N, C-alpha and C positions, 0 to 999 in steps of 0.2 A: 504494500500500500504506500501511497504518498501522503504526507502530512506536513504540518508546520506551516510557517508563513509562505504563502504562494505555492503550497504543496511541494516545496523544494527538497524535502527530506524523503528518502526512500527507506523502507524497512520491511521486514517479514515478521508476521505475527504467527505464533504457534499456540493454540489453545483448544480446549474442548468446548463444544457448544452446549454447555450446561452450567447452571449456577455454581459458584464456588467462592469461598473466602480466602483461598490460598494466596500467598503473596504473588504479586506481579514482579517479573524480573526484566531489566533492561540490560542488554549486553553491548558493550562499547568496542569501537574499532581498536585493533592493535596496529599501531604505526599506520602504514598506508594500506593495510589489508582490509578487505571489505567484510560484509556482514556474515560470512561463513565462519569467521574467527580463525585463530591460529590452529593449523592442522585440521581445519574443518570441525573443531571441537564444539562450536556454538550450535551447529546443526543437530548433533546427537544429543547435546544437553537440552536444547529447546524441546525436542520431541519427548525425551524422558520426563522432563518437568511438566510438560503439558499433559501427559498421561496421568500425572499425579494431581492435576487440577490447577496448575499454575498458568498464568497468562505471561507469555514470553515475547518480548520485542527485541529483535536484533536489527540495528539500523546503521546507516552510513552517515557520517558527518558530511557537511558540505565539502565538495572537492574530492570525495572518496567514493569509490564504487558507483552506485546508481543514483546517488543524490546529485543535485545540480552543482556545477562548479561555483567557486567563489567569484566575486567581481574582479579580484586581483589575480591574474593567472600566475603571478610569482609568489603567491602566499604559501606559507608552510602548511602542508596538508596533514602533517603529523601532530603539530601543536597549533592549529589555526586559532586566530584571535576570537572567532565566534564559537569555539567548541562548547563553552559553557552555555551560550544561548541555545545551541543545538540540543544540548542535554535538557535544558529547561523545556524546549518544545516537545521532546520525547516524553518527559515526565507529565506534562499537561495532557498529551495525547492518551497516555495510559490512564491517567486519572479520569478522563472522560469515557474511555472504552471499558475500563475495569474499575468502576467506582467502588470506593469503600475498602479496597485492598491495600495492605502495606506494599511499598515499592522498594525493591532492592536493585542497586546498580553494581555491575561487575565489569572489570576490564583488566587487560594485561599491558604492561609497559605504559605507552601513552594513554591507553584506556584506563589503566590503574591510576595514572596521574589525574585524569579527568574525574574519575570516581572520587578521589580524594578531594579535588577542588569543589565538587558538588557538595560534599559534606562540610568542608571548611567554610564555604560561602553560604551555607544554610538553606540550600534548595529543599523542596518538600519531598524528602525521601526518608525512609525508615531504616535503611541499612545499606552498607557498601562492602564490596570485596575488592581490595586494591592489590593487584598481583604484580610484583616486581616494579613498582612505580619508581621513576627517577626522582626521588624526593629531594635530591640535592638541587634540583631546579628551584626549590623553595627559596634559596639564597640568591637567585637571579643570575648566577654565573656558574661556570664549571670548575672554578679554582679548587673547591673542595675535592672534586673528583680527580683532578690532575695531581693534587698534593697526595691523595691517598695512594695513587698508583706509584708515585715516586717513592713514598715511604715503603710500599710493598716491595719495590725493587731493591731498596737498601736492606730491608729485612732478609730478603732472599740472599743477597750478597754476603751477609754476615755468616751464612751457613757454609760459605765456600772458602776453604783454607787459602786458596791462591789469592783471594781478595785481601786477606789479612796480611799476607806476605807483601803484596803491593803497597798496602797502607803503611806497613812498618818501614818500607824503603822510601817512603815519601812520594809514591807515585799516584796517590789518589787525592782528589780535591773534595773537601767536605763543605764547600760554600753553599751548594744547592741543598745538601742534606740539612745543614744548620738552619738555613732560611725556612725550609719547608717544615722541619721539626718544630721550630719556634712558633710558626703559625698554628700547627696542630695542637701544641701545648696550650696556646692562648685560647683556642676554641674549647679545649677540654676543660680548662679552668672556668671559662664563662658558663659552660653547661653545668658544672658542679655548683657554681655560685647560684645559678637559677633555682636549684633545688633547696637552698637554705635561706632564700630571701623572702620567705613568707608566701602568702597565697598568690600574689601577683607575679606572673611570669612575663618577661619581655617578649616582644614579637619573635616568633620562631616556631619550629615544629612542635615543641612541647606545649606551647600555648595553644596552637591549633588543636591538638588532641584534647586539651581541657575544654575548649569551646565545643568541639564535636561531642564530647561526653555530656556537657551541659544540655545540648540539644537532643540527647538520648538517641543519637543515630548509631545503631550497632555497626561497628567497624572491625573488619578483619583484614590485616595485611598478610599476604602470603609471599614469602621470599624463597628463591632458590639459594642454596648455600654459596657464599662467595659473591653474590650480586652486589653491585655498587650501591643500590638503593638500600639494601639491608645494612651495609656498613654505616651509611648515613643515619639510618633509623636507630641503630645501636648507640651511636655517638650523641644523638640529639634528643631522643625521646625519653630518656631515663627520668628526668625530673617530673614528667607527667605520669609515667607508669608507676611511680612510687605512690601515687594517690589512689586510694581504693575506689573512689568514684569514677576514675578514668579506667582502671582495670576492669570494672564491672561492665563497661561498654566497649572498650577498645582492646583487641587481642591481636596476636601475630603468631604465625607458624612458619617453620623453615623446612623446606623439602630438599632432601639430599639428592645429588646427581641429576638435577633437573636442567641446568643451564638457564640462561635468561629467558629463552622462548619455550621452555618445557618441551624440547624436541623429542627426547626418548619416549617411547610409548608408555613405559612404566611410570614416568613422571606425569604424562598426560592423564593416565588413569588415576594417579594419586590426586592430581589437581581436580579432576572431575568429582572425585569422592568428597574432597574438601568443600567444593562449591555446593554440592548436593546437600551435604550435612548442614551447611549454613542456611541454605534456603529452607530446608525442612524444619530446622530449629526455629527459624523465623515464623513459621506457621504456628508452632506451639506458643511462642511469645505473643503472637497476635491474639491468640485465643485467651491467654492469661491477662494481657494488658490491652484492652480495646484501644484502637487508634482514634485520636481526636481529629 
């Protein structure tokens, strides 16, 4: 179907033609991939969830797949400026077509970033699953990511005896390491300070998670081991995760051997099980806590 302003957005709905109160699910694009999802995972999930009574919409942002292009042909199709507006249109469409149901958003990579932004900005959803989101974009640049990779290379080098021999002979320069390590230490100190400065947290990921918790948006982050987004989450989220009211709403899981795109079949099966468990548990929460 086409929906949204000027019917510019394209999506596929999978549902049973009978009354249900099971949550509706919106599946978001992964990078430039269209509505079938990574490894066609969205198709099988939509059919499985529809059989359980869920209303599932998988749709394309403007400029991707079968949705209309953006006005600017040079725009970023992975993180387009209007992505939040597109998500708002999809949510409004589901509210109209499946009224009274809780709404869950889920996406991988850029789709995970959009799901996080939806919760952070307070759009009318009840839960999100954010899979390997590039959360370091929260800081507006990739310096954190570059620094992490540099430190990783130095940590690896420390395990190599030949590197120590080179260092002892004066053949290694530590200017880059010193500069990057100093930035990393200052960031760590800032994060630790946020946890002891009282209830108010400065702008950052930890504060975002507190706001999401206050809005009672059930949030699950799913990371593959070693993903850059997970490293950022570990370094920035701790002040919020120490708070019981945040842990009651925000959770995270780590999947081993998955890779960023969950390419191995076993990793895809594990991800599908995690998503299904979240969606089904949201059904139980909805019955216990009526949505306003």
